[in-house]
matplotlib code that plots the C-alpha trace (Angstrom):
import matplotlib.pyplot as plt

x = [33.7, 31.0, 30.3, 26.9, 26.5, 23.5, 21.6, 22.9, 23.1, 19.8, 17.6, 15.6, 15.1, 11.5, 10.8, 10.6, 13.2, 16.1, 16.8, 20.0, 21.3, 20.8, 22.4, 25.4, 25.6, 25.8, 29.2, 30.6, 32.2, 31.9, 33.5, 31.5, 33.6, 31.6, 31.5, 27.7, 26.1, 22.8, 24.7, 26.5, 23.2, 21.2, 24.1, 24.3, 20.6, 21.0, 23.5, 21.1, 22.7, 26.3, 28.5, 28.9, 31.7, 31.5, 34.0, 33.5, 36.9, 39.7, 42.0, 39.4, 39.0, 42.7, 42.8, 39.9, 41.7, 44.9, 42.9, 41.1, 44.4, 43.5, 39.8, 38.1, 37.0, 35.9, 35.4, 35.5, 32.9, 35.0, 33.4, 35.5, 34.9, 35.5, 37.4, 40.9, 42.7, 42.0, 40.5, 43.9, 45.5, 42.8, 42.9, 46.7, 46.5, 43.9, 46.1, 49.2, 47.4, 45.6, 47.1, 44.4, 41.4, 38.7, 37.7, 34.6, 34.9, 31.6, 30.8, 28.0, 30.3, 30.3, 32.9, 35.3, 35.8, 37.7, 40.0, 41.1, 44.1, 41.9, 39.3, 42.0, 43.5, 42.6, 40.1, 38.4, 35.0, 32.9, 29.4, 27.6, 25.4, 22.5, 22.4, 20.0, 20.5, 21.2, 23.8, 25.6, 25.7, 26.8, 29.6, 30.9, 30.6, 32.5, 35.3, 35.5, 36.0, 32.5, 30.3]
y = [74.7, 77.1, 79.5, 80.0, 83.1, 83.4, 86.2, 88.8, 88.1, 88.3, 88.1, 85.2, 84.9, 83.9, 87.3, 85.9, 86.3, 83.9, 81.5, 82.0, 78.8, 80.2, 83.5, 81.5, 79.5, 82.8, 83.5, 80.3, 79.4, 75.7, 73.9, 70.8, 68.3, 65.5, 64.1, 63.8, 67.1, 66.3, 65.7, 69.0, 70.9, 69.2, 69.7, 73.4, 73.8, 72.1, 74.8, 77.6, 80.9, 79.7, 80.8, 77.5, 76.7, 73.5, 71.3, 68.0, 66.4, 66.6, 68.2, 70.9, 71.5, 72.0, 74.4, 76.4, 76.8, 78.0, 80.4, 81.8, 82.7, 84.2, 84.3, 82.4, 78.8, 77.5, 73.8, 71.2, 68.4, 65.8, 62.8, 59.7, 58.1, 60.2, 59.7, 61.1, 61.7, 59.2, 60.6, 60.4, 62.4, 65.0, 65.4, 65.7, 68.3, 70.3, 70.2, 71.2, 74.3, 75.1, 73.1, 73.9, 73.8, 71.5, 68.5, 66.3, 63.0, 62.0, 58.3, 55.9, 53.1, 53.9, 55.4, 52.4, 53.5, 56.6, 54.9, 55.8, 57.9, 60.3, 60.6, 61.2, 64.0, 67.4, 69.4, 66.3, 64.7, 62.1, 62.3, 59.1, 59.2, 59.7, 62.5, 65.1, 68.9, 68.6, 65.8, 67.9, 71.0, 68.9, 67.3, 70.7, 72.1, 69.2, 69.4, 73.2, 72.5, 73.1, 70.8]
z = [191.1, 192.3, 195.2, 196.7, 198.7, 200.9, 202.7, 205.1, 208.8, 210.7, 207.6, 206.2, 202.4, 203.0, 204.8, 208.3, 211.1, 211.1, 214.1, 216.2, 214.6, 211.0, 212.0, 213.3, 210.1, 208.1, 209.7, 208.2, 204.9, 204.1, 201.2, 200.1, 198.1, 196.5, 192.9, 193.2, 192.2, 194.0, 197.3, 196.9, 196.3, 199.1, 201.5, 200.5, 201.2, 204.6, 205.4, 204.8, 205.6, 205.3, 202.4, 200.6, 198.1, 196.1, 194.3, 192.5, 193.3, 195.8, 193.2, 192.5, 196.2, 196.6, 193.6, 195.0, 198.4, 196.6, 194.5, 197.6, 199.2, 202.6, 202.0, 204.9, 204.6, 208.0, 207.3, 204.5, 204.0, 202.1, 200.5, 201.0, 197.5, 194.5, 191.2, 191.0, 194.3, 197.1, 200.3, 202.0, 199.1, 199.1, 202.9, 202.8, 200.0, 202.0, 205.1, 203.2, 201.9, 205.2, 208.0, 210.6, 208.4, 209.9, 207.7, 208.0, 206.2, 204.6, 203.7, 203.4, 204.6, 208.3, 210.7, 210.3, 206.7, 207.8, 210.3, 213.8, 212.8, 210.9, 213.7, 216.3, 214.2, 215.6, 213.6, 212.0, 212.1, 210.4, 208.9, 207.7, 204.6, 204.5, 207.1, 208.4, 208.6, 212.3, 211.9, 209.2, 211.4, 214.4, 212.5, 211.3, 214.9, 216.3, 213.7, 214.3, 218.0, 219.2, 221.3]

ax = plt.figure().add_subplot(projection="3d")
ax.plot(x, y, z, "-o")
ax.set_aspect("equal")
plt.show()
């Protein structure tokens, strides 16, 4: 499990000024749960400016949420296929710890892999792999109740 903390609001690590979208991202804390380290790293880079937490399994994600107590986590990006807990078990565990925490299911198998019950659950979203930076941000926004 790891935490990646990024730059302060309004600043850009390259020395330029940050876009409004990047400033908005800095006010977020996103937990990326995927057994593929490269997917975690690339996703974290796509969320430039956000505070990113990473876990390699559903069980590790649940443990991290318990350990963080009341520390904010705004959204979880949850891979659908990982060793250990099933997607359903990981989602249930996350929601038992934080009942209203938005969760975005992430899969290369298409929207039908997640099922209608999940998609109709408030505070959820779906992101197909591979994805772009904008698709990732849009999925998080949607799960968090944005446009």
